[in-house]
Biopython code that builds the backbone (N, CA, C, O; Angstrom):
import numpy as np
from Bio.PDB.StructureBuilder import StructureBuilder

atoms = [
    (1, "MET", "N", (97.517, 90.554, 108.757)),
    (1, "MET", "CA", (98.926, 90.477, 108.775)),
    (1, "MET", "C", (99.561, 90.291, 107.409)),
    (1, "MET", "O", (100.727, 90.604, 107.165)),
    (2, "ILE", "N", (98.852, 89.845, 106.673)),
    (2, "ILE", "CA", (99.202, 89.474, 105.443)),
    (2, "ILE", "C", (99.172, 90.943, 104.670)),
    (2, "ILE", "O", (100.048, 91.431, 103.957)),
    (3, "GLY", "N", (98.076, 91.408, 104.986)),
    (3, "GLY", "CA", (97.834, 92.949, 104.379)),
    (3, "GLY", "C", (98.658, 93.925, 104.728)),
    (3, "GLY", "O", (98.715, 94.798, 103.862)),
    (4, "ARG", "N", (99.427, 94.150, 105.810)),
    (4, "ARG", "CA", (100.660, 94.466, 106.175)),
    (4, "ARG", "C", (102.027, 94.059, 105.464)),
    (4, "ARG", "O", (103.032, 94.764, 105.373)),
    (5, "CYS", "N", (101.847, 92.779, 104.985)),
    (5, "CYS", "CA", (103.175, 92.351, 104.697)),
    (5, "CYS", "C", (103.347, 93.095, 102.922)),
    (5, "CYS", "O", (104.308, 93.540, 102.295)),
    (6, "LEU", "N", (102.012, 92.936, 102.640)),
    (6, "LEU", "CA", (102.049, 93.411, 101.251)),
    (6, "LEU", "C", (101.763, 94.847, 100.918)),
    (6, "LEU", "O", (101.590, 95.319, 99.795)),
    (7, "ALA", "N", (101.743, 95.390, 101.934)),
    (7, "ALA", "CA", (101.830, 96.961, 101.795)),
    (7, "ALA", "C", (103.394, 97.400, 102.192)),
    (7, "ALA", "O", (103.975, 98.458, 101.954)),
    (8, "GLY", "N", (103.780, 96.410, 102.764)),
    (8, "GLY", "CA", (105.362, 96.986, 103.229)),
    (8, "GLY", "C", (105.613, 96.469, 101.602)),
    (8, "GLY", "O", (105.959, 97.445, 100.936)),
    (9, "VAL", "N", (105.535, 95.202, 100.769)),
    (9, "VAL", "CA", (106.540, 95.350, 99.743)),
    (9, "VAL", "C", (106.331, 96.125, 98.766)),
    (9, "VAL", "O", (107.165, 96.897, 98.294)),
    (10, "LEU", "N", (104.799, 95.921, 98.260)),
    (10, "LEU", "CA", (104.504, 96.701, 97.617)),
    (10, "LEU", "C", (104.621, 98.242, 97.222)),
    (10, "LEU", "O", (104.907, 98.813, 96.170)),
    (11, "LEU", "N", (104.259, 98.708, 98.585)),
    (11, "LEU", "CA", (104.050, 100.197, 98.492)),
    (11, "LEU", "C", (105.761, 100.641, 99.025)),
    (11, "LEU", "O", (106.367, 101.509, 98.396)),
    (12, "GLY", "N", (106.342, 100.005, 100.111)),
    (12, "GLY", "CA", (107.590, 100.282, 100.666)),
    (12, "GLY", "C", (108.665, 100.514, 99.226)),
    (12, "GLY", "O", (109.517, 101.393, 99.101)),
    (13, "LEU", "N", (108.376, 99.645, 98.432)),
    (13, "LEU", "CA", (109.426, 99.416, 96.951)),
    (13, "LEU", "C", (109.266, 101.071, 96.459)),
    (13, "LEU", "O", (110.289, 101.744, 96.332)),
    (14, "PRO", "N", (108.103, 101.584, 96.232)),
    (14, "PRO", "CA", (108.038, 102.639, 94.906)),
    (14, "PRO", "C", (108.496, 104.018, 96.263)),
    (14, "PRO", "O", (109.167, 105.005, 95.959)),
    (15, "LEU", "N", (108.109, 103.838, 97.296)),
    (15, "LEU", "CA", (108.576, 104.927, 98.338)),
    (15, "LEU", "C", (109.776, 105.150, 98.872)),
    (15, "LEU", "O", (110.114, 106.266, 99.267)),
    (16, "SER", "N", (110.635, 103.957, 98.941)),
    (16, "SER", "CA", (111.855, 103.779, 99.105)),
    (16, "SER", "C", (112.783, 104.375, 97.961)),
    (16, "SER", "O", (113.726, 105.154, 98.100)),
    (17, "ALA", "N", (112.376, 103.922, 97.022)),
    (17, "ALA", "CA", (112.903, 104.638, 95.773)),
    (17, "ALA", "C", (112.726, 106.056, 95.182)),
    (17, "ALA", "O", (113.484, 106.447, 94.294)),
    (18, "VAL", "N", (111.646, 106.892, 95.709)),
    (18, "VAL", "CA", (111.362, 108.098, 95.383)),
    (18, "VAL", "C", (111.809, 109.011, 96.512)),
    (18, "VAL", "O", (111.808, 110.242, 96.502)),
    (19, "THR", "N", (112.259, 108.046, 97.664)),
    (19, "THR", "CA", (112.776, 109.039, 98.518)),
    (19, "THR", "C", (114.263, 109.202, 98.520)),
    (19, "THR", "O", (114.711, 110.075, 99.263)),
    (20, "LEU", "N", (115.292, 108.330, 97.634)),
    (20, "LEU", "CA", (116.197, 108.431, 97.801)),
    (20, "LEU", "C", (116.510, 109.006, 96.274)),
    (20, "LEU", "O", (117.602, 109.519, 96.032)),
    (21, "ARG", "N", (115.690, 108.910, 95.471)),
    (21, "ARG", "CA", (115.755, 110.293, 94.009)),
    (21, "ARG", "C", (115.444, 111.604, 94.682)),
    (21, "ARG", "O", (115.811, 112.637, 94.121)),
    (22, "LEU", "N", (114.878, 111.656, 95.694)),
    (22, "LEU", "CA", (114.409, 113.024, 95.903)),
    (22, "LEU", "C", (115.898, 113.635, 96.808)),
    (22, "LEU", "O", (116.331, 114.785, 96.731)),
    (23, "LEU", "N", (116.458, 112.559, 97.604)),
    (23, "LEU", "CA", (117.464, 113.159, 98.385)),
    (23, "LEU", "C", (118.714, 113.254, 97.351)),
    (23, "LEU", "O", (119.800, 113.686, 97.737)),
    (24, "LEU", "N", (118.559, 112.948, 96.396)),
    (24, "LEU", "CA", (119.979, 112.801, 95.415)),
    (24, "LEU", "C", (119.502, 114.420, 94.560)),
    (24, "LEU", "O", (120.314, 115.315, 94.323)),
    (25, "LEU", "N", (118.101, 114.467, 94.232)),
    (25, "LEU", "CA", (118.095, 115.824, 93.802)),
    (25, "LEU", "C", (118.529, 117.127, 94.549)),
    (25, "LEU", "O", (118.716, 118.179, 93.938)),
    (26, "ALA", "N", (118.691, 116.998, 95.999)),
    (26, "ALA", "CA", (118.698, 117.939, 96.947)),
    (26, "ALA", "C", (120.417, 118.190, 96.496)),
    (26, "ALA", "O", (120.784, 119.365, 96.473)),
    (27, "LEU", "N", (121.506, 117.046, 96.125)),
    (27, "LEU", "CA", (122.696, 117.217, 96.187)),
    (27, "LEU", "C", (122.950, 118.037, 95.019)),
    (27, "LEU", "O", (122.170, 118.338, 94.116)),
    (28, "PRO", "N", (124.174, 118.352, 95.183)),
    (28, "PRO", "CA", (124.435, 119.085, 93.765)),
    (28, "PRO", "C", (124.728, 118.372, 92.534)),
    (28, "PRO", "O", (125.099, 117.199, 92.581)),
    (29, "GLY", "N", (124.650, 118.723, 91.912)),
    (29, "GLY", "CA", (124.951, 117.721, 90.167)),
    (29, "GLY", "C", (123.811, 116.651, 90.471)),
    (29, "GLY", "O", (124.187, 115.547, 90.078)),
    (30, "ASN", "N", (122.722, 116.619, 90.960)),
    (30, "ASN", "CA", (121.483, 115.694, 91.211)),
    (30, "ASN", "C", (122.211, 114.706, 91.695)),
    (30, "ASN", "O", (121.592, 113.647, 91.593)),
    (31, "GLY", "N", (123.318, 114.574, 92.208)),
    (31, "GLY", "CA", (123.853, 113.442, 93.472)),
    (31, "GLY", "C", (124.321, 112.679, 92.357)),
    (31, "GLY", "O", (124.052, 111.495, 92.558)),
    (32, "ALA", "N", (125.004, 112.881, 91.082)),
    (32, "ALA", "CA", (125.363, 111.591, 90.169)),
    (32, "ALA", "C", (126.702, 111.060, 90.957)),
    (32, "ALA", "O", (126.897, 109.846, 90.897)),
    (33, "ASP", "N", (127.556, 111.786, 91.621)),
    (33, "ASP", "CA", (128.243, 111.297, 92.662)),
    (33, "ASP", "C", (128.078, 110.208, 93.749)),
    (33, "ASP", "O", (128.924, 109.431, 94.191)),
    (34, "TRP", "N", (126.773, 110.351, 94.064)),
    (34, "TRP", "CA", (126.404, 109.702, 95.075)),
    (34, "TRP", "C", (125.408, 108.750, 94.471)),
    (34, "TRP", "O", (124.367, 108.679, 95.125)),
    (35, "LEU", "N", (125.457, 108.000, 93.392)),
    (35, "LEU", "CA", (124.808, 107.276, 92.980)),
    (35, "LEU", "C", (124.637, 106.006, 93.413)),
    (35, "LEU", "O", (123.647, 105.585, 94.011)),
    (36, "ILE", "N", (125.904, 105.206, 93.016)),
    (36, "ILE", "CA", (126.339, 103.997, 93.868)),
    (36, "ILE", "C", (126.228, 103.917, 95.511)),
    (36, "ILE", "O", (126.130, 102.775, 95.959)),
    (37, "PRO", "N", (126.231, 104.712, 96.204)),
    (37, "PRO", "CA", (125.622, 104.237, 97.503)),
    (37, "PRO", "C", (124.443, 104.780, 97.999)),
    (37, "PRO", "O", (124.110, 104.563, 99.164)),
    (38, "ALA", "N", (123.702, 105.534, 97.168)),
    (38, "ALA", "CA", (122.321, 105.499, 97.077)),
    (38, "ALA", "C", (121.766, 103.967, 96.691)),
    (38, "ALA", "O", (120.912, 103.495, 97.441)),
    (39, "LEU", "N", (122.147, 103.302, 95.732)),
    (39, "LEU", "CA", (121.685, 101.891, 95.451)),
    (39, "LEU", "C", (121.995, 101.131, 96.664)),
    (39, "LEU", "O", (121.116, 100.403, 97.124)),
    (40, "ILE", "N", (123.089, 101.208, 97.214)),
    (40, "ILE", "CA", (123.243, 100.438, 98.265)),
    (40, "ILE", "C", (122.374, 100.440, 99.620)),
    (40, "ILE", "O", (122.089, 99.461, 100.310)),
    (41, "LEU", "N", (121.961, 102.032, 99.863)),
    (41, "LEU", "CA", (121.196, 102.148, 100.828)),
    (41, "LEU", "C", (119.686, 101.712, 100.319)),
    (41, "LEU", "O", (118.907, 101.235, 101.143)),
    (42, "PHE", "N", (119.282, 101.891, 98.911)),
    (42, "PHE", "CA", (118.188, 101.325, 98.720)),
    (42, "PHE", "C", (117.421, 100.137, 99.545)),
    (42, "PHE", "O", (116.334, 100.252, 100.110)),
    (43, "PHE", "N", (118.151, 99.099, 99.489)),
    (43, "PHE", "CA", (117.479, 97.565, 100.075)),
    (43, "PHE", "C", (117.209, 97.716, 101.413)),
    (43, "PHE", "O", (116.109, 97.360, 101.837)),
    (44, "PRO", "N", (118.287, 98.331, 102.370)),
    (44, "PRO", "CA", (117.813, 98.561, 103.885)),
    (44, "PRO", "C", (116.860, 99.520, 104.131)),
    (44, "PRO", "O", (116.216, 99.502, 105.180)),
    (45, "LEU", "N", (116.668, 100.502, 103.133)),
    (45, "LEU", "CA", (115.666, 101.597, 103.530)),
    (45, "LEU", "C", (114.329, 100.576, 103.200)),
    (45, "LEU", "O", (113.312, 100.506, 103.891)),
    (46, "TRP", "N", (114.643, 99.729, 101.824)),
    (46, "TRP", "CA", (113.271, 99.122, 101.623)),
    (46, "TRP", "C", (112.603, 98.196, 102.742)),
    (46, "TRP", "O", (111.439, 98.191, 103.141)),
    (47, "MET", "N", (114.119, 97.109, 103.275)),
    (47, "MET", "CA", (113.598, 96.513, 104.282)),
    (47, "MET", "C", (113.201, 97.022, 105.722)),
    (47, "MET", "O", (112.757, 96.293, 106.609)),
    (48, "SER", "N", (113.415, 98.320, 105.820)),
    (48, "SER", "CA", (113.195, 99.224, 107.212)),
    (48, "SER", "C", (111.744, 99.745, 106.925)),
    (48, "SER", "O", (111.155, 100.274, 107.869)),
    (49, "LEU", "N", (111.137, 99.652, 105.762)),
    (49, "LEU", "CA", (109.436, 100.166, 105.836)),
    (49, "LEU", "C", (108.707, 98.773, 105.573)),
    (49, "LEU", "O", (107.496, 98.642, 105.748)),
    (50, "MET", "N", (109.450, 97.855, 105.186)),
    (50, "MET", "CA", (109.017, 96.463, 105.370)),
    (50, "MET", "C", (108.423, 96.197, 106.636)),
    (50, "MET", "O", (107.239, 95.941, 106.854)),
    (51, "ILE", "N", (109.609, 96.305, 107.664)),
    (51, "ILE", "CA", (109.266, 95.786, 109.142)),
    (51, "ILE", "C", (108.522, 97.124, 109.797)),
    (51, "ILE", "O", (107.833, 96.981, 110.808)),
    (52, "GLY", "N", (108.690, 98.427, 109.180)),
    (52, "GLY", "CA", (107.864, 99.336, 110.051)),
    (52, "GLY", "C", (106.221, 99.138, 109.586)),
    (52, "GLY", "O", (105.266, 99.550, 110.245)),
    (53, "ALA", "N", (106.158, 98.565, 108.570)),
    (53, "ALA", "CA", (104.690, 98.168, 107.963)),
    (53, "ALA", "C", (104.086, 97.347, 109.422)),
    (53, "ALA", "O", (102.996, 97.734, 109.844)),
    (54, "PHE", "N", (104.686, 96.412, 110.045)),
    (54, "PHE", "CA", (104.094, 95.816, 111.412)),
    (54, "PHE", "C", (103.895, 96.518, 112.353)),
    (54, "PHE", "O", (103.331, 95.976, 113.303)),
    (55, "ALA", "N", (104.277, 98.026, 112.486)),
    (55, "ALA", "CA", (103.983, 98.631, 113.766)),
    (55, "ALA", "C", (102.908, 99.287, 113.420)),
    (55, "ALA", "O", (102.617, 99.875, 114.462)),
    (56, "PHE", "N", (101.937, 99.640, 112.441)),
    (56, "PHE", "CA", (100.817, 99.614, 112.291)),
    (56, "PHE", "C", (99.246, 98.856, 112.940)),
    (56, "PHE", "O", (99.016, 97.683, 112.646)),
    (57, "ARG", "N", (98.526, 99.431, 113.575)),
    (57, "ARG", "CA", (97.697, 98.747, 114.233)),
    (57, "ARG", "C", (96.782, 97.438, 113.118)),
    (57, "ARG", "O", (96.586, 96.235, 113.294)),
    (58, "SER", "N", (96.474, 98.203, 112.200)),
    (58, "SER", "CA", (95.616, 97.520, 110.804)),
    (58, "SER", "C", (96.418, 97.881, 109.877)),
    (58, "SER", "O", (97.250, 98.788, 109.841)),
    (59, "ALA", "N", (95.958, 96.724, 108.756)),
    (59, "ALA", "CA", (96.760, 96.948, 107.201)),
    (59, "ALA", "C", (96.050, 98.074, 106.480)),
    (59, "ALA", "O", (96.642, 98.882, 105.766)),
    (60, "MET", "N", (94.693, 98.080, 106.717)),
    (60, "MET", "CA", (94.368, 99.878, 106.082)),
    (60, "MET", "C", (95.308, 100.740, 106.788)),
    (60, "MET", "O", (96.093, 101.247, 105.987)),
    (61, "ARG", "N", (95.483, 101.036, 107.808)),
    (61, "ARG", "CA", (96.373, 102.346, 108.519)),
    (61, "ARG", "C", (97.659, 102.285, 107.386)),
    (61, "ARG", "O", (98.028, 103.249, 106.715)),
    (62, "VAL", "N", (98.330, 100.709, 107.339)),
    (62, "VAL", "CA", (99.952, 100.936, 106.447)),
    (62, "VAL", "C", (99.263, 101.609, 105.087)),
    (62, "VAL", "O", (99.464, 102.806, 104.882)),
    (63, "TRP", "N", (98.435, 100.820, 104.144)),
    (63, "TRP", "CA", (97.738, 101.005, 103.078)),
    (63, "TRP", "C", (97.890, 102.569, 102.675)),
    (63, "TRP", "O", (98.633, 103.026, 101.807)),
    (64, "LEU", "N", (96.927, 103.331, 103.595)),
    (64, "LEU", "CA", (96.755, 104.655, 103.905)),
    (64, "LEU", "C", (97.920, 105.551, 103.673)),
    (64, "LEU", "O", (98.179, 106.311, 102.740)),
    (65, "THR", "N", (98.503, 105.284, 104.685)),
    (65, "THR", "CA", (99.838, 105.920, 105.041)),
    (65, "THR", "C", (101.137, 105.864, 104.343)),
    (65, "THR", "O", (101.831, 106.870, 104.195)),
    (66, "PHE", "N", (101.542, 104.445, 103.822)),
    (66, "PHE", "CA", (102.031, 104.443, 102.434)),
    (66, "PHE", "C", (102.002, 104.760, 101.432)),
    (66, "PHE", "O", (102.985, 105.161, 100.807)),
    (67, "GLY", "N", (100.716, 104.657, 100.942)),
    (67, "GLY", "CA", (99.998, 105.552, 99.786)),
    (67, "GLY", "C", (100.057, 106.538, 99.702)),
    (67, "GLY", "O", (100.425, 107.114, 98.678)),
    (68, "GLY", "N", (99.671, 107.155, 100.887)),
    (68, "GLY", "CA", (99.699, 108.840, 101.150)),
    (68, "GLY", "C", (101.278, 109.318, 100.942)),
    (68, "GLY", "O", (101.593, 110.415, 100.479)),
    (69, "ALA", "N", (102.020, 108.501, 101.282)),
    (69, "ALA", "CA", (103.519, 108.820, 101.079)),
    (69, "ALA", "C", (104.231, 108.508, 100.102)),
    (69, "ALA", "O", (105.388, 108.923, 100.051)),
    (70, "ASN", "N", (103.710, 107.712, 99.108)),
    (70, "ASN", "CA", (103.908, 107.563, 97.926)),
    (70, "ASN", "C", (103.628, 108.857, 96.937)),
    (70, "ASN", "O", (104.399, 109.535, 96.258)),
    (71, "ALA", "N", (101.971, 108.923, 97.174)),
    (71, "ALA", "CA", (101.430, 110.094, 96.412)),
    (71, "ALA", "C", (102.678, 111.328, 96.773)),
    (71, "ALA", "O", (103.599, 111.651, 96.023)),
    (72, "ALA", "N", (102.412, 111.818, 97.997)),
    (72, "ALA", "CA", (103.091, 112.987, 98.647)),
    (72, "ALA", "C", (104.635, 112.792, 97.564)),
    (72, "ALA", "O", (105.034, 113.811, 96.999)),
    (73, "GLY", "N", (105.239, 111.751, 97.397)),
    (73, "GLY", "CA", (107.078, 111.622, 97.285)),
    (73, "GLY", "C", (106.634, 112.006, 95.688)),
    (73, "GLY", "O", (107.276, 112.899, 95.136)),
    (74, "PHE", "N", (105.279, 111.175, 94.775)),
    (74, "PHE", "CA", (105.911, 111.256, 93.470)),
    (74, "PHE", "C", (105.272, 112.610, 92.641)),
    (74, "PHE", "O", (105.377, 112.963, 91.467)),
    (75, "ALA", "N", (104.362, 113.360, 94.144)),
    (75, "ALA", "CA", (104.227, 114.608, 93.592)),
    (75, "ALA", "C", (105.389, 115.822, 93.757)),
    (75, "ALA", "O", (105.581, 116.949, 93.301)),
    (76, "ALA", "N", (105.971, 114.992, 94.588)),
    (76, "ALA", "CA", (107.176, 116.388, 95.135)),
    (76, "ALA", "C", (108.398, 115.981, 93.636)),
    (76, "ALA", "O", (109.184, 116.691, 93.010)),
    (77, "LEU", "N", (108.052, 114.618, 93.548)),
    (77, "LEU", "CA", (109.415, 114.536, 92.372)),
    (77, "LEU", "C", (108.738, 115.383, 91.097)),
    (77, "LEU", "O", (109.415, 116.236, 90.524)),
    (78, "TRP", "N", (107.753, 115.180, 90.803)),
    (78, "TRP", "CA", (106.754, 115.816, 89.641)),
    (78, "TRP", "C", (107.264, 117.445, 89.540)),
    (78, "TRP", "O", (107.932, 118.086, 88.729)),
    (79, "LEU", "N", (106.597, 117.733, 90.773)),
    (79, "LEU", "CA", (106.838, 119.277, 90.967)),
    (79, "LEU", "C", (108.599, 119.942, 90.789)),
    (79, "LEU", "O", (108.912, 121.099, 90.510)),
    (80, "ALA", "N", (109.558, 118.713, 91.070)),
    (80, "ALA", "CA", (111.122, 119.391, 91.049)),
    (80, "ALA", "C", (111.410, 119.163, 89.679)),
    (80, "ALA", "O", (112.262, 119.864, 89.133)),
    (81, "GLY", "N", (110.759, 118.197, 88.994)),
    (81, "GLY", "CA", (111.289, 118.325, 88.039)),
    (81, "GLY", "C", (110.643, 119.223, 86.575)),
    (81, "GLY", "O", (111.037, 119.314, 85.412)),
    (82, "HIS", "N", (109.579, 119.737, 87.263)),
    (82, "HIS", "CA", (108.856, 120.929, 86.740)),
    (82, "HIS", "C", (109.801, 122.540, 87.333)),
    (82, "HIS", "O", (110.040, 123.557, 86.683)),
    (83, "ALA", "N", (110.096, 122.256, 88.547)),
    (83, "ALA", "CA", (110.683, 123.626, 88.884)),
    (83, "ALA", "C", (111.646, 123.987, 88.344)),
    (83, "ALA", "O", (111.844, 125.180, 88.574)),
    (84, "VAL", "N", (112.676, 123.358, 87.457)),
    (84, "VAL", "CA", (114.239, 123.605, 86.899)),
    (84, "VAL", "C", (113.727, 124.414, 85.522)),
    (84, "VAL", "O", (114.551, 124.838, 84.712)),
]
sb = StructureBuilder()
sb.init_structure("model")
sb.init_model(0)
sb.init_chain("A")
sb.init_seg("    ")
for serial, (resi, resn, name, xyz) in enumerate(atoms, 1):
    if name == "N":
        sb.init_residue(resn, " ", resi, " ")
    sb.init_atom(name, np.array(xyz, "f"), 0.0, 1.0, " ", f" {name:<3s}", serial, name[0])
structure = sb.get_structure()
């Protein structure tokens, strides 16, 4: 139980940040006009990831899924930075 909680807290934070950044990059002007609404959306997204961590059967699955999603998200962010 503590493993799923820690995965939701520690891996949910960067996952929600990279998700919102990728969404902002898709908007015109890199989402500069949508920065404040994205910051307001950050906390509920992080909370939903923490709650969603308890839907997995084991802590290892949460760590692998959230870790893989973080790696994919940051790789996509890195590629988006070099595509310009």
